[in-house]
N, C-alpha and C positions, 0 to 999 in steps of 0.2 A: 371174649375177643378171639377172632379166628387167627390162624397162623399168618396169613398174608398181612392183615392189619397190624398184627403184633410186630412183624418184621419191618413194616413201613415206619411204625412209630419208633422202633429201635434205631433205624437208620437216621430218622429226623433228630432224635436225641443226640446221636453221635456227631451229626453235622453241627448242631448247636454247641455241643461240648467242645469240639475242636476249634470252632470259630471264636470261642471265648477265651482261648489260651493265647494271650499276646506274648510275643517274643521279648518285648521290652520289659514287661512285668516279670517274665521268667528270669531275665538277666539280672535285673536290679534286686529282686527279693532274694534269690538264691545266693548271689554274691555277698549281699549284706550279712546274711546269716553266717555264711562261711567265713567272712572277714572277722566277725566277732568270735568265731570258733565255737558256735552253738549248733549242735546237731539237732535237726528237726526230724522227729521220729514218729511215724504213724503207728499207733499202738492199738488200733481196732476198737477198743471199748473203754468206757470210764471204769477205772479200777474199783472193784468191790471193797478191797481192803489192802492196806500196806502192811498189815500185821501178818507175818509169815505163818502164824498158827490159825488164821482165819481165812486167808486167801485160798482160792482153788482155781482161779482162771489164769490162762496163759498171759493175758495182758498184765495182770497183777504181778506175776512172777518176773516179768522182764524189768519192771520198775524195782521190785524188791532186790533183785540180783545186782542192781547198780548201787543200792543203798546199804546192803549188808553183805558180808563175805563169810563163807564157811571155812571148814578145815582145808579144803582145796578150792582151786578156781579153774575155770575151763580154759582150754587153748583157743586162741583166735583162729588158728589155721587147721586144726585136726580134730575131727569128730571123735568124742569119747576120751580124748587125751586130757590129762589134768596136770596142773602145776601146784606147787605149794601155795597155800593161802595162809589162814591163821596158824596152820601147822607148818613148821619149817621142815619137819621130818617125821617119819613113822616107820613102824615095823609090825609084822604080823607073824602068827605061828604057822606051822606047816599046813594045817587044814583050814586056815582063814576063819577060825571061830573066835580069835582074839586079836585085836588091833590096839596098838599103843601109839598115841599121837603126842608129839612134843611141840607145844605152842611157842611161837616166836614172841618177842616183846612187841606188843601192838596195843593201840589205844582206841577207846571209843572217841567220838567226836567232841565229847566234853572233857577229854583228858584223862578219864578213868582207864585203868588197864583192862584189856580183854583177858579173861581168865578161863580156865577149864570149868570153873563154877558157873559161868554164864552159859556154857554149852549144856551142862547138866540141868540147870534151871530151865532152859528152853525145852529140853526133851521132857522134863517133868511136866511142864505146862501143857505142851501139846498132847501128852498122853493122859493127863488128869481126867478121870471119868466125868467130873463136873464141868470141865471146860467145853467139851463137845467139839473138839477139832476134827473136821471131816477128813483131814489127811493123816490122822493118827496111824493108820495102817502102814504108812511109809516107814515107821519106826518099829513095826512089829518084829522085825528080824532080831532086835535086841532081846537078850535073855530076860524073860519076865515081863516084857513090855505089853504083850497082848493081855496077859492075866491082870496086870495093873489097870489097863485101860477099861477092862470089863468089870472092874471093882472086886476082883477075886483075891488080890493081895495088896499090901501096903507098899508105898514107894520104897520104904527101907528094905523091902524084900526083893526089889528088882536088882538082879545081879548083872544086868547088861551095861550099867553106867557107873563108873567110879572115878574119883578125882584124887589120886595120890598126893598131888600138890597143885598149886595154882597154874602151873605150866604143863601139866601132864593130864591127859584124858585117856582112860582105858575103856574100851568098848568090847563087850563079850556078846556072842551071838548064839542063838539056838542051833543054827546049822552053818555049814560052810558058806562064807559070804565073800568069794573072791572078787565079785563085782562091786564091792563096797565103794571104792573110789568114785565110780560113776554115779552111784546113789547119792554121794555126798555133795554133788553139784546141785541137787535140788534144794530149794529154799527151806523145806521142812527140817533140814539138818543144820540150818544156820543158827548162830547164837542170837539171843536178844539181850539188851542191857538190863540185867536183873535189877540193878539199883534204880533205873528210871521207871521200869514197870512197877516195881514195888511202891515207888514214890507216888505214882499216879493211879492207884486203885488196887494194885496187887495182881498176883498170878491169875486169878479166876475172873477178873473184871473184863468182860468182853466189850465194854463200852469205854475202855481206857483211852485217854487222849494222847498217849505217848507217840502215836503215829501222826499227830498234827504237825505241820511245819514248824510252829514256834516251840514245840515240845520235843522234836525229833532228836534222838541220839542214835548214831549208827557207827559201823566200823568198816563200811565199804568205800569204794572209790569216790562216791558222791554224797552230798548232803541234800536233804529235802529243803528246797528254798521256798516254793510257792505252789499252791494248788487252787486252780479255778475250775470249779465243777463244770463238766461238759465243754471245756475250752482247752486247757492244757495243764500239765504238771511239770514244774521246772526243778531240775537238780543242778547243783554246782559242785566243783571239786572239793573234796574233804581234805583239809590241810593236815589232819591227824592220820590219814591213811598211810599205811606203811610203805606203799609204792606211789606216794603222791607225785613224785617227780616223773613218773612214767605214764601218767594220765595224759592222753594225746589230744584232748579237746578241753574247752572251757565250760562245758555244760551241755545239758540235753533238755529239750522240751518234748515231752511225750504228749502226742495229740490223740484224743480218743475219737477216731473217725470210723463209724460203723459202715457208712454207705460207701461202697467201692467206687461209684461214679464220682462222688464228691472228693474222695481221696485222690483219685487219679487226676482230676481237674486241678486240685491243689498242687500236685507234683509238677504238672506242666505249667502252672502259674508261678512256680518258684516258691511255694509255701512249705515244701517238704524236701528232705534229703533222701529219706528211705520210706517207702510205703509198706503197709502191712500186706497188701495183696493187690492184684489187678483182677477186676471182674472178668470171668471167662469170655463174655461177649466182646470185651475190649482188648483181648490179648493180641490179636493180629494187628490191630491198628497201633497199639502201644509199641509192639515190636518193630513195625514199619517206621513209626515216627522217631523212635529212640532205640535203635538196635544195640547201642553200647550200654544203655541204661536199663534195658529190659533184662530181668534175671529169671531163670527157671531152675530151681535147685531140688535135689532129692530131699525128701522130708519123711520123718518117722511118724506118720500121722494117718489115722483112719477116720473117714466120714461114715456115719452110721445113724440108724434110728433106734432110740430106746423105746421099748414097749412096756407099758405099765401093767404088769402081770397080776396086779391085785384087782383090776377092773374087768368086768365081763364085757364082751366075750374074750378079752385078751388073756383071761386066766386059763384058757384052753390052748395047749401047745399046738393043736392042729390048726387053729385059727392063726396063731403067730407064724407058723411055718407056711401057711397058705399065702399070707401077706408077703413074706420074704420071697417065696418062689415066683410070685407074680411079677416081680420087678425085673425088667430087662436092664441089667447093669451095664452091658456093653453100649446100649443105646444111650443110657444116662451119661456115661463118660464122654461119648462122642458128641452128643447134642447139647448137653448142659454145661459141662466143664471143658469142652473143646479139647479133649485129650490131655488135660493137665492132671492126670492120675491114671490108675489102673483098676479095672473092675475087681471088687473084693468079694470072695466067697468064703473067707475066713476073717478073723478080727485083727490079729497081730500082723503088721506088715512083714512080708517075707524078707529075710536076709540070707547071707551065704550059709549060715549055720542053722537057720530056723525057718520053717514054713508049715502051714496047716491049711486045710480046706474043709468045708462042710462035706463030710464023706458020704452022707446018705444019698445025696443027689449029684455027687461028683460025676462028671462025664456026660450028664444029660445035655441035650440041646435046649434052647430056650423054649421051643414049642412043647417039649416033653416036660419041662419044669412047670409050664403054665397048666398043662393037663393035670399034673400031680397036684398043683395048687387048687384047681377046681374040685378034684376028688376029695382032698382034705377038708375043704370048706363044706362040701356036701355031707361028709361024715360027721362034721361038727354040728350039723343040723341047719345049714344055710345053703341049700342047693341053689346055684345061680345067684346067690346073694339074697334070696328070699328071707325076709324076717331079720336080716342083719341090721343092727342099729347103726346110725350115723356116728362115726368116730371123728375125733378132732386131732389134727396134726398141728403141733405147736412148733413154731420156728422163731428165730430172731428176726430182726427187721432187715437183715442183709438180703440184697436182691437175689444172689445166687441161691440162697435157701428157699426163697419164694418160688423162683423158677423151677428149682429141683422138686419142690413140693407139688407144684402144678403138674409137672411131668409124671410123677409117681401117682398122684391122684387120678390122672387119666388112665394109667396102666391098671390100677386097682378096679376102676370102673369097667374098663374093657374086658379084663381077664376074669374078674370075680363077680362083677355086678354089684359092688359095694360102694357106698358113698362116704367120702371123707372130706371134711371141711378143714380149711387152713386158718390158723390163728397166728398172726405175726405179733410178737411182743418186743418191747424194748428190753435191753440186755438185763437190767436188774430184775425186772418182773419175770423174765424168762428163767433166770437162774433160780430165783426163789420158788417158782412153780415146779421146776424140775426137781429140786432138792426136797421139796415137800410132797412130791408125788401127786401134784395137782395137774395131771395131764393124761391123755390117752397114749399118744405117740409123740415123741420129742425128737426133733432134728438135732443131732449131736456130732461132736468131733472129739477125738482124743489124740493128743500128741505125746510121745514118749517122754517120761520124766528123766529117764536115763537109758543108756544103750543096752537094753536087755528085755527079752519078752515078758519078764515078770511084771514090768510096768504096765503092760496091757492085760495080761491074764489075771493078775491079782485084783484087778478092778471089780471082778464079778464074784468075789468071795462073799458069802452070806453076811448081810448086814454091813458091808463095806460102805464108808461114808460117801463115796462117789459112784456107787452102784445105781441107786435111784430108780430101780426097776421093780423092786419088791420080790425079785427072783433070788432063790438060794437053793443050794443042793449040797447035801452032806457028802455025796460021792465026788462032786467037784472039789469041795474043800479038802477032802482026803487026798485027791490027786494032786492038788497044789502042795499040800504038806509033803507028799512023797517027792515031788520035784525039788522042793527046797532042801530036803535032806540029802540030796545027791552031792557027792564030792567030785564026781566026774562031770565036766561041763557037757560032754556029748550025751550022757545019760540024763542030765538035767534038762537039756533041750527036748529030748524025747518025752520025758515025763510032762513037761509043760504042754507039749503038743497034745498029749493024751488028755490033759485037763481041759485044754481049749475045745477039744472034740466033745467032751461032756457038756460044756457050756453051749456049744453050737447046737447040740441035740435038744437042749432045753429052750433054745431060741428066745431069750429075753431081749435080744437085739436083732437088728437087720443090718449086716455090713453092706455098705454101698460101694465105696471105692477107697483105694489108698491114694492119698493126695500128694501132689508136688507143691513146692512153694513158688508162686509166680508173683513177682513184685518189681518195683522200680527203684533203682539206686542212682542217685545223682552223680555226675562226673566230678562234682566237688568233693565227694568221698574218695580220697586218694590213697587210703591205706587202712589196714586193720580189719577189713571185712572180707570174709571168704565163705564159700558154701559150707554149711554145717548141717549134718543130718538131723540134729535135735534143735536147730535154730537157736542155740544158746550162745549168742554172740556177746563177748565181753565188750560192752560199749565204750569202756575207757580206752580201748585200743584203736577206736575209729579216729582217723585223721581227716581234717578238712583243709581245703585250700581255696582261697578266693578265685585264683586263676588255676584251674585244674591242669592246664597244659604248660604251666611254668616249670622250670627246673626246680627240684627240691633244694 
């Protein structure tokens, strides 16, 4: 389809879209949901798992964080800030290698007490070599955790976790861990109800039914009430939650809506209070139609392509670098995502204390980058793309990924003379193929699990569960270890930047852009929602009002 026809079709779709959004439907549906106090939340995809030791997707994590609570909980107002959760207090030694947490009196939803043993059980389960937890690396900072996960020592020899009594949890770390409280916000550090998991199959049963609604036991603000596959997942307030009186709504419905057009239409039809995103092509119209409801927030997130380095010709770093250099990122950001991001030449989003760029070609113009790309491809034995096999780019079914793929597909053809086909997959099949290495190039994104560059750079450690590229480097792993051993935060940032440079030279990925969060938030949401860099919104703080303009 040529560009003119594509633009005409897009315009027609948007006309049909807006004409279908009746104001009466908007008023009645949105008001009814708000009147009942039920938050309607667009959550992007059907969750893979509600088990915190099996989940890896952002959509899963948002639900899990409403059902379970860790030692600390996030602030609704301030990025990176924490409040006491299951731990009512804590202290650490001078070099942050030892932390002692004092648990409050709290209960699981079946009335059983939450204890330090539940936390130790959860850490043991995630790290168990036979369990296969893909996020086990999140706990590697614990003393002995990596060795245990690799089957080198027994759990009894892990010195990082101890339980002096039912209300005390002692954590010891291999290196200084001053950023631990931010790490603890991630669901991999949450407890699981040991008594219920054991009752329904035991620690190593990956098919356990304990996460089914009728079996669920949790310690978070909400209880799992109902799950209708590809329709919605409903949660209701947990009366046993220690802050039950402070939960600001009567429940949440998480709606798994992958298609951005569908989600935006549902919002303007009064079917949602908060969307997951606004498609780039619709941002200007959404902003014009609902300027008070359109949101654009900073986000600790990178959009990139994974390259399967175990497959030819992607096993050649010259080919990988050529593919990366041939992409005009500035054009990609302006044409595809309409400015909702910034061109990325490194992987970790820059902050005030951390930044890195791919140094080998830093400062080149785009034409110089393209010339270098052609030279590298010729050196690899494919001058002008001659003899280069057709590769496959795997994406999800989201429209923005398809459009971005088509744009990059054209760039590779023009600059390098290579052919790449696009394969769009539904979410479950996409995740399975990526994790099993059944792809050539995979459209990917990574949002920070906590406010520290480690959550990005550690992703590429050799054999890491979310690496999924087949790439590994002993030099990179050593650089990571050196960064983690630093007690000075400034030196730690410098070492992480050096490690990232080593990864970028190996080019197992192609950074594309650092994303922003663009979404719609109904005026019925009257409190408890603020811009947060990690998008870790405590949904129990969200307040709804049928008439958003009435006096509180």
